[in-house]
N, C-alpha and C positions, 0 to 999 in steps of 0.2 A: 635502843637495842645495844646490848653490850657484847663484846667478844672476849672470851676468857683465853688468855695466852697459855696458861697452864704451867709452862716451864720457862726457866731462863737457863741458857746453856752453861756448861762448865768447861774446863780446859781440856777434857779428854776428847778424843776423836769421836764425833757423833754424840757427845754427852748431852744429857737432858735433865740434870738435877736442878731442882728449884733453888734459885738464889734471888737476890733483890737487885741485881745489876740491870738497869733499863736500856743499856746501849752496848751493842756488840759489833765488832769489826770482823768480817769473814774474809779469809784469803782465798781468792779464786784459784782453782786448779790444784789445791792441796787437800789432803785428808786429815790435816792436823788443825789445832786451834778450835775456837768456838764454831759450832755448827747449829743450823736451825733444827730444833727437835723434830724427830720423825713423826710424832703424832699430830703435828700442825699441818693442815692442808690449805692449799691456796684457793681463793675464791676470786672470780673476776670482779673488777671494780664496777663493771656495768650491772652486776647483780645486787649491789649494795642498796638496801633500803632500811627503814626503821623496823620492818617486820621480818627481815631476813634472819635465819638462824645462823649465828656467827661464832658459836662455841668452837674453840680450837681452830679458828680460821685466820688466815693471814692474807694480806694483799701485797703485791709486788709491783714496783714501777720506778721509772726514772724521775729524778727531781728536775722538773722543768722550770721551777721558780722557787726561790728561797728568800723569805722576808727577813728583816732585821730582828735581832733578839731584843725584846722589850721587857724592862724591869719595872714592876710596880712597887716592889719592896725587896729587902734583902731575901735572897733565896726564893723569890716569887717571880718567875719568868714566864713569858709566853712568846711563841714563835709560830708563824704561819708559813706553810710551804704548799706547793702544788706538785703532785706526782701524776704520771701517766704511764699506762701499760705500754710496753714496747712491742708486745705480740698480741695477737687476737686468737690464741690457741684455745683459751677457755670459753670464749663466747664470740665466735667469728661473726655472728649475725647482728651483734649489738654495736651501737655507736661507741667509739672509744673516746669517751669524754674524760679529760683530766679531773682530778678531785682535790678539793682543799683538805689539807691535813693541819690540824691545830694541835700544837704540843704545849704542855704546861710543866712548870717546875724544873727540876734538875734535868729531866729528859730534854726539855727545850734548850737548856744550856749546852748539854752534850751534843745535841743535833747541830747547834750553831757552830760549835768548835770542830766537830768531827765529820760533817757532811758538806760536800760541795755540790753546786749545781751540776747536773748531768750524772751524778752518782746514782747507782742502782740500789734501792733500799727495799726492805721488807718490814711492814708494820704489823704488830700483833697486840692483842689485848686492848683494842680500841672500842669506843662506843660510837654510835651514829646519831647525828641530829640533822634536821632540815637545814639546808643552806639558805641564809637570809639574803645572800647576794646573787642567787642563781640567775635572776633576770638582768643583773648588771654585768656579771663576768661570763655568763653563758657556759659555766662549768657544770659539773655533776650537781644534781639537785640535792645531794646530801653531803655532809662533811664528816670526816673522821676525826675524833677527839681522842688524844692520848694523854692520860694523866693517871696518877696513882701507881701503886706497886705492881699492878697487873700489866701495865703497858710497857712495850719494849720496841726498839728499832734495831734492825740488823742492816749494816751497810757493807756492800761488797767492795773489796779492794783488789786490784791486780796483784799478782805475785811479785815480790821485790826482785829487782834486777840481780843477775848472778853475782855481781860484785858486792852485794849486800847493802848497797847504799839506797836508802828509801827515797822514793820520788818526792817532789815538793808537795804533791797532793796528799801524800800519806803522813807527812810529818806531824800535822796537828792531831791526827787520830792515834799515833803510835803510843802515846802516853796512856790513852784510854784503853787500848788493846792490852797493854802490859798490865794495867790495873785489873782488868777483868780476869786475866789468867792468874794473877797473884792472889786475888781474894777468894777464888773458888776452890772448894774442897771436893775431891772426887770420892763419892761413896763407893764402898767395896761390898759387893754381895756375892755370896757363894750359894750354889744351888745343889741340892741333893737329889740323886736319882731315886725314883720311887721304889726300886728294889733294894735300896740301902737304908730305908727308914728304920729307926729304932724307937721303941715306945718311950715316951717321956721327953723326947727331944723337940725343940722348937726350930723349925727349918724354913727354908725358902725352896719352892719347887716349881717346875714347869710340867705341864701334862696336856695330852690330847683328850678332849671330852668325848666319852663313848656313851654317856647317859646323863640326863639332867632333868631336874624338876624346877619349874619357875618358883620364885619365893611364895611361901604360903604362911599363914598366921600360925605361930607356935602357941603353946599353952601360956607363955609369959607375954612380955611386951614386944618381943622380937618377932621378926619374920625369919623363916628358915628356908635355905636353898639346899638341895641335895644334888650332888653331881658325882660321877665316877670318871676318873681320869687314868690314863696310862702313858707310858713312855717307852724308850728303847729297851728298858729292862723287862718289858712284857708283864708288868704287875698292874692289876686293876685295883685302884685305891678309891674307896668311898670317902667323900668329903662332905662334912656338914657345916654350913655357914650360917651363923646367927647374927643378924644385924637389925637394929631398930629401923633404920632408914632403907627403903627399897633401893635407892640409888647407890648404896654401898655394897650391894650384892653383885656377883659376877654378871656381866652383860653378855650372856650366852644366847646366841640366836639359833644355833643348829649343832647337831652332832658333828664332830670334826673340828670345832673351834678349839683354839689353844688358850689355856689360862696360865698366868704366872701369879703365884700367891706368895706373899711375904708373911712371915711370922704365923705359921700354922703349926699346931702341935700334933705329933704322932702319938696314937694311943691304941691299945688293944680293945676291940669291941667284937664280941661274938667270935672269938678265936682268930681274928684277923686284924691287921693294922688298918687304921682309918685316920683321917685328918680332921681337925676341928680348928676354927679360927681362935686366936688369942688376942690379947691386948696389942694394939698397934697394927692389927691386920690390914693388909691392902691387897687388892687384886686388880690385875689388868688382863683384858681378853683381846684375842686377835682372831681374825678370820683364818681358818685353817686351809683355805683353798690355795693350792700351788699357783704362783704367778700373780696373785693379787697383792695390792700394796700392803705393807706391814704398818697398819695404823692401830695404835692402842685404843681400846674402849675402856674408859674409866671416868668416874665422876670426881676422882681425886685431883686436886690442884697441885699436888706435890708427889712426883714419882720419878724414879730414875729409869732412863732408857738410853742405851748406847748401841754401838755397832756390834758388840758381843751379844747383846740381847737379840738384835736383829738376826744374827747368824743362828742363834738357838732356835728362834721361831722358824726360820727357813729349813733347818735340819729336821725339826719335828714335822713340818709339813711334808717334806720329801719322804721321811720314814713312814708316816701315816698313810700316804698315798700308795706306798708299796706293800702295805699289809692288808689283810682281809679284816680290817677293824670296822670299817665304815660301811653302811648299807650301800649296795650297788645302785639301788633306785631310791632317790630322795623321797621322803614323805611329803615334801612341799610340792604341791601341784597347783595348776591354774583351775579356775572354775570350769573351763572348757574341757578339762580331763576328768572331772568328778564322776564317779559311778555310784549308784544307789548302794546303801548299806556299807560304804567304805569309811575308813578313818583316814584323815589326811591333815597336813599342815597347810594353812592358807596365808599367803602374803597379800594384804589388801589395804584399801583406804577406807576409813570410817566416814560415812556421809551423814548419818542421822542415828539417833537412838531414842528409845522410849521404854519406860517401865511397863511390863505386862501385868504383873502383880507383885506381891511381896517376895516371891521366890524366883522371879525371872526378869531379865532385861533383854530387850530386843536391840540388836545392832544391825544396821543396814550398811552393807559394805559392797565394794566391787573391786575387781582387779583388771578391768578393761577387756575381759573375755566373757563369752556367753556360755552358760551351762547348756549342754545338749539336751538336758531333761527339763521338763516343765517344773518351775519352782512355785512353791506355795506362796500365795498372796496373803498378806496379813493386813487387816484394816485396823489402824490405830487412830484414836482421836487426835486431831492436830494440836489441841491445847496441851497434850501431855508429851508431844514429840519435841525433842531437842534437835533443832536443825530443820531443814525443809521437810514438809509432810508429803511432798510429791515432786517428781522430776519429769523431764521430758519423757515421752513414752518410749523412745528408743533406749534411753538410759535405764528406765524402769525395768526393761526386759533383761538387763545385765546386772541387776542388783540382787544380792543374796540376803535373805533374812536369817540372822544367826541368833538363836535363843541361848542365853547365858544363864547358868544356874549356880546356886549355892555359894561355895567359897569364892567364886570368881565375880560375884556381884559387886564387891567393893572396888575391885580393879576396873570393872566395866563402867561403873558409875562415874569414875574419875577421868575416863578417856575424853580427850578433846576432839571435837569434830575436825576432820581433815587429817588426823593422825594416820600414820602408816603403821600397820599392825602385822604381827605374825601370830596367828591363832593355832595352837598346837592341839593335835588329837581331836579334831573336829569330826563329828559324825554326820554323814549324809543319810537321812532317814526318810523313806517315802511315807506319805500319809500324814495326817495331822491329828490323829486320835490322842496323841500325848502332848500336843502343843497347848500350853495354858492360855487362857484369855480369849479363846475363839468362841463365839456365840453360835447358837443353833442357826442363825441367819446366814452363816457362811457355809456354802455347799461343801459336800464331801469331795475331797480331792485326793483319792487314795494313791494315785500315782505321782503326785506332786512332791518334790523334794523339799524338806526343811532341814536346816543345819543346827545341830545341837552341840553346845559345849557343856557337858555334864559336870557335876561336882566331883571333887577329888583331885588328886595330882598324879594318878597313875599314868604311865607312858608319857610323862612330861606335860600333861594337860594344863593349859593355861593361856594367858595372853601376854604378849610382850610388845611394847611400843618400840619401833625401829627408828634410829636416828635418820634424818633426811639425807645425810651424806653417805649412808651405807650403799654399797653397790647394788644390793637387792632393791632398795628403794629407788635408786637411780634408774634401774632397768624398768621397774614398775611405772615410774613417772613417764618414761619414754612411751610406754604402751598407752597410758592414760592420755598423754598429750596428743596422741594420734586420733583420739576420739573427738568428734566435733564439740566445740565449747558449749557447755550446758549451764546456762544461768537459771537458777531456780525460778525466777520470775519472767524468764523469756518465754514467748509463746510457743505452742506446739501445734503441729499440723492436725487439723480436725479429722483427716482421713487415717490418722495413725490407728492401727488396729487395737491398741491397748485401750482406747476409748470404747471399743466395741466388744469387750469381753462378755461372754454369755454364761449365765448360770444354768447348768443342765439339770433342771428340776422336772421330774416326770409330771405330765398333766393329770388332773383329776377328771373323773367321769362326770359329765354334765348332761342332764336330760331335760332341764327346764326350758320353757319357752321364754322369749323376750317379752316382758310385760311393759317396760317403759325404758326410755333412754335418757341419759343425763347429758348427752351431747347431740349436736346436729352437724351433719356433714355438708360439704359443698359438692361440687361435681354435677353431672347431669342427672335429672330425676330418674332416668331409666337405667342408670348404672347398676349392673347385676351385683347382688350380694354374694360374696365369696366367704368360704370358711378359711380359717387360718391354714389348714393343711393344703387347701387348693391354692392359696396365695403363695405358698412356698414353691409351687410348681410353675408359677407364672414367670414369664420373661421379664427382664429388667426394663425399667421405664414405665411410664403410664401411671395412672392413679387408680386405686382399687378400693372398693367399698366393703368394709367388714363390720360385723357386730360381735363384740367380745366384752368380757369383764376384765377389770384391772386386778390382777392377782397380787402384785407387789410393785414397789417403785424404789428408786434410789436417786439421790441421797435422801436418807430419812431426815437429816438435819437440813432443812430447806435453804438455809443461808449458804450452804455449800453448793447449791444449784446455780448460784450467781457466778457468772464468769465475765471475762473481758475479751472482746472480739475485735480483731483488726480487719477492716474491710479491704485494706491494701494487700496484705500478705496472707489473708484468709486464715489467720492463726488465732488460737485461743489460749488464755492463761488464767490462772487463779487470781482472785483479788487478794493482794497482800494483807496480812492481818495487822492489827494495830501495834502489836509488839515490834514487828519488823519496821513499820513506818515510824514508830516512836524512836527506834534506834537510829534511823537515818537522820531524823531531826536532831537528836542528841549529839550525834557525831558532827553534824554540820555546825551546831552551836559551839561545841568544844574546840573546833578547829578555826574559830573566828580570828580574822586579822583585819585591820583597817583597810578599807577599799576606796577606790576612786570612783566617783559617780560618773555615769555616762553624761555627755553634754546635754542630752534631752531631758534630764531628770534632776529633781532636787532630792538631796540626801540629808536625813536627820537621824541622829543616834542618841539613845538615852539608856541609862542603867536601870535594870529591874531592881526592885527592893522587896522581893518576896521573902517573908520571914522564914528562917531556917534553911535557906538555900543560898549558895554563893551568888554574888552579883554577876549578871550577864549583860552584855551589850545587845540591845535591840536596835536594828537599823531599818528605817523606813525610806522607801524609794518611791517617789510620786512623779509621774510624767507631767512636765510643765504645761503641755498643751491642754491636757484634760483638766488641770487645775484652773487654767484661764477660762475654761468652759464650765466651771463650777461642777465638775464631775469627779470630785476627789475620792469618792467612795466606789467608783466604778472600775478602777484599775490600780491596785496597790501591790508593790513588791515588798516582802517582809523577810527579814533575816534575823536569826538568833532566837526564835521562839521554840518552845516545846510543842509537841503535837496537840496537847490539851489546850494550850494557849491559842494555837492557831484555830482550833475548832470554835473556841469561845469568841474570838475576834471575827471569824467569818460570818457569824450570825448577824452582824450589823453592817457588813460590806458586801457588795455584789460580786466582786472578783478579787481574791487575794492569791498571789502567786508566791509560794515559798522559794527563797533563794539562799545561796550560801556564798562565802568568799573563797576564792581560789587564786593564789598568786596575785593578791591585791586587786583582783577583778571580781565582778559579781556574775555568778552563773546559776543556772537552775539546779535543783537537787537531782540526785539520781532518780531516773524514771520508775524505779520500784515504788517510790512515794508518789502521791498525787501531785500533778503539776499545777492544779487549780482547785481552790475551795470556793464554792458558791452556796452560801447558806449551809444547809445540812448535807449538801451533795459534794462529793469529791470526784474529780475527773483525772483519768490516767492517760498516759501516752505509751505508744508502742516503742520499745527500745530498738527493735530491729529497723523500723521504718522512719523514725524521727531524726531530724537533723536540727538540733536545738540551737537557738541563737537568742541573745537578749537584745532587742531593738525597740525603738519607740513605737508605742501603740497609737493608732489613729481612730477616732470615732466619727470622722467626717462622713456624712451621709448615712450614719448608722443610728437607729433609734435606741436599740438595746445591744450592749456588748455581751454576747453569750459565749459559751464554751467553745463554739466553733471558731468564732472570731479570735478569741484568745489563743487557741491552738495554732491558727494560721499565723498570727503575729510571732509566736515563739518557735515556729518550725516543728511543732509537735504533731505527730500522726495520732489523732484522737481515737481512743479505744471506746467501743460501745459496750454497755452492759447488756448481757443476754442471759437467758435462763436455759440450762441444759439438764435434762432429766432422762433417765432410762426407765422404761415401763415394761413390765411383763404382762402381756395379754394372754387370755385363755378363753377358748370356746369349747364346744363339745368334742372337737376333733384334734386339737393341738394347742401348744403354747408358742408364744413368739415374743422375742425381745425387740422393742422398738425405741427409737429416740424421739424426743420432743425438744426442739430448740428454735428452728426458724420461725415456726408459727406459734411459739409458746405464749407470746404476749396476747395474741388474739384468742388463743385457747382459754387463758385465764382471765382475760379482760383487764390485765394489770401490766404496766410497763416495767421492764427490768430495772430501769433507772429509778423509778419510784420505789421498787422493792428493795433497792440498795440503800435507800435513805429513809424509808417510811415504814415504821412498824405495822401500821394498819394494812399496808399493801402486803407485807409478809404474812400477816395473820389471814388475809383473804386467800392467799395461795395455800397456806396450811389447812384451812378449813375446807377448801375445795378438795384437796387430796384425801383428807380424812373422810369426806362424804363419798368419794369414789372408791376408797379402800379403807373401810372402817377398821380401826385398830382393835385387835382381839376378836373380831367377828368372824363368822364362817363365810365361806365364799358365796353361799346362797344369799347373803345380805348385801353383796356388792352389786351395784346397779349395772345394767347393760349399757354399753356405749356404742353409738353409731359413729364411725369415723372413716376417714380416708387415709390410706397408706400408699407410699411410693417406695419402690425398691431400687437400690443402687449397689454398686460393687466397689469394694476397696480391697487392698492387699493386707493379709495378716502379717504377723511378725516374722514369718519365714518366707514371705514373698508370694504366698498362695492367694488366689482370689477368694474373697469372702463377701457374701451377700448380706446387706444390712437394710433396715427398714426405718422409715421416717414418717411421723404423723404430719399431715398437711390438711388444709382446707377444713378444719374441724374446730368448732366453737362450743364452749360450755353453755348449757341452758339449765334453767331451774326445772326440776322434775315436775311433770304435770300431775295434778291430783286426779285420783280416779273417782 
């Protein structure tokens, strides 16, 4: 991960003009001399990782250890130091670990000459790497690396004594400080008020944004941004910005933002002055809210920003807030405040996306609040969904489905999962008659809201990715972090009402008599037959006998009926797909590092030689005790394989446990992947209930080492395969939604574990369901079913009691011939 410093300071107060000086001395308590550029923001050392967004970020700390300057060749130096934060303001809850800082080249030499132990320094323009010495020195698990033209160090010095004599600690750095000030040139920019523009002139301007359109494709190769700005001269000026790269356009997030544009040309257009960018154009944007930090938004690595610019921004903020320029009510609202048929701006996080058809992309987003109106549910095939296809049921109820159309498709297709977005001019539309991609199998939900981002750019319509350090994103993160952690593969509560959604389909009239039954029920022989309408009036508990036909069932793709159930926390989760599992194997293989074998095992490693692919190290770990008992194939730990290789190897071994290296130790893979392969079968563990550990297996007194023994040895709470289906029953009086899962295996005569690994078992279930609910046939062709149902109560998503029904004591039989 790299951190772009963006600017090197000049000699002007608060200066920020780019130069190549990598080392700066700052005098405490003065407003003169070099200063840290205003657009750089501090990040806590405790937050540093290789995945942290570090653009325009700095770290600050005291030098607690300074190593010697090492020279490998002329002008090739390296120096290692350790710094530690003096305060815990940025992240009071985190451990304040010192971090290694490694400097290279001229910067290392300057640091050696100009920095003393106990000095306070700021580092910018660094990259991050894993620390190879973390277990030895017990410091931060990552290192900061400073090299090249973008890296720089700022060292704080106390103000010189009144007699002007420098202290001994400052003597070595005085030469460097003088050199910085001597070499830097202060750029001079003048700015024209919008009321003083004259056609044909190329100018620099400041303005408050009163209207804007996100970049859209022009007729040529460029994208075009349109914005309207004003200033104290009360002139509204339209600006047209043409740039090929989207990152070169103004980063405007809302009306009221302030822009500074260099080298724009004033011209007459439709009898009024407008501005258009010219060669050398640059733009910087600022939040227009009074009181917020003055932090420039720009992709440019070279721009000027000083105290005079800061004053200009503050003056424009104050002036704009005193004028009736800006809307009194922000268009940006939370999902909890959305009303039907309204247009609004939404700040949210992207969780998943999927193409609906060639004209529409679905974005699944949330903002941590819940819409008070029922939201349209959209069923999308998991194999076309980028990101999780489902979430915990509580989170599902807070997710909004946004349909994106036309000119916004290109932007939507490039969005990264987890990004924070602002979607402008979003339409909350009840009903789904205009939603593409929905089939006739989805019930009419005329009062359910769907969100549409229609084509065009009117009213600023579009999508903008917000930087993670923006205040709006920070506020959104605080809201989202208050929501319970939701891992896509973490189990969910079976009683969650989202499992129990009912499709309100009116019943058909049935007058036929029951001729034959395809099922047989349990219970007592004299149990009275009830109609579905009578059953709905019965009290909870007890078992009831009904006769009905199967009108429909879900899921239609029967592999989706397979779930994983934890008997300890009574929760259920989806079976991870192969793409996710293959990614876990690939990540574990790419992060390989040599490991120490535990004392109870023998470790052997060898290189793969697969043609067309880079060499990988495969590591085999075998328990010594089992080897002495000639049971070498009964318990094997394997590291460095792909998922495909693991499946192939599992065919000839009874138990293979995939493992990975972590800190030179061997650990199990993330439990999103199977913890055990047995032939064609895969076994999973519960993330919530497992306490994994790698220890010596024992086969003493055990004839066969099965998945239960392996799970016990590894501290894994074994998940059980189950079948979960929702059936819609119908008789002459009513329809009823029921669930089949506890007795599903006895109903079908097939175990869920076999169905997970055996195509023949899957075909048996599919044929059964097609015989009970023939595809394309009329309801008259559906056989009658004798079955037992039990009623129980759960709470729906607003806390209200809801009655649900479950099939029990019912087995499938072959229809008797007449």
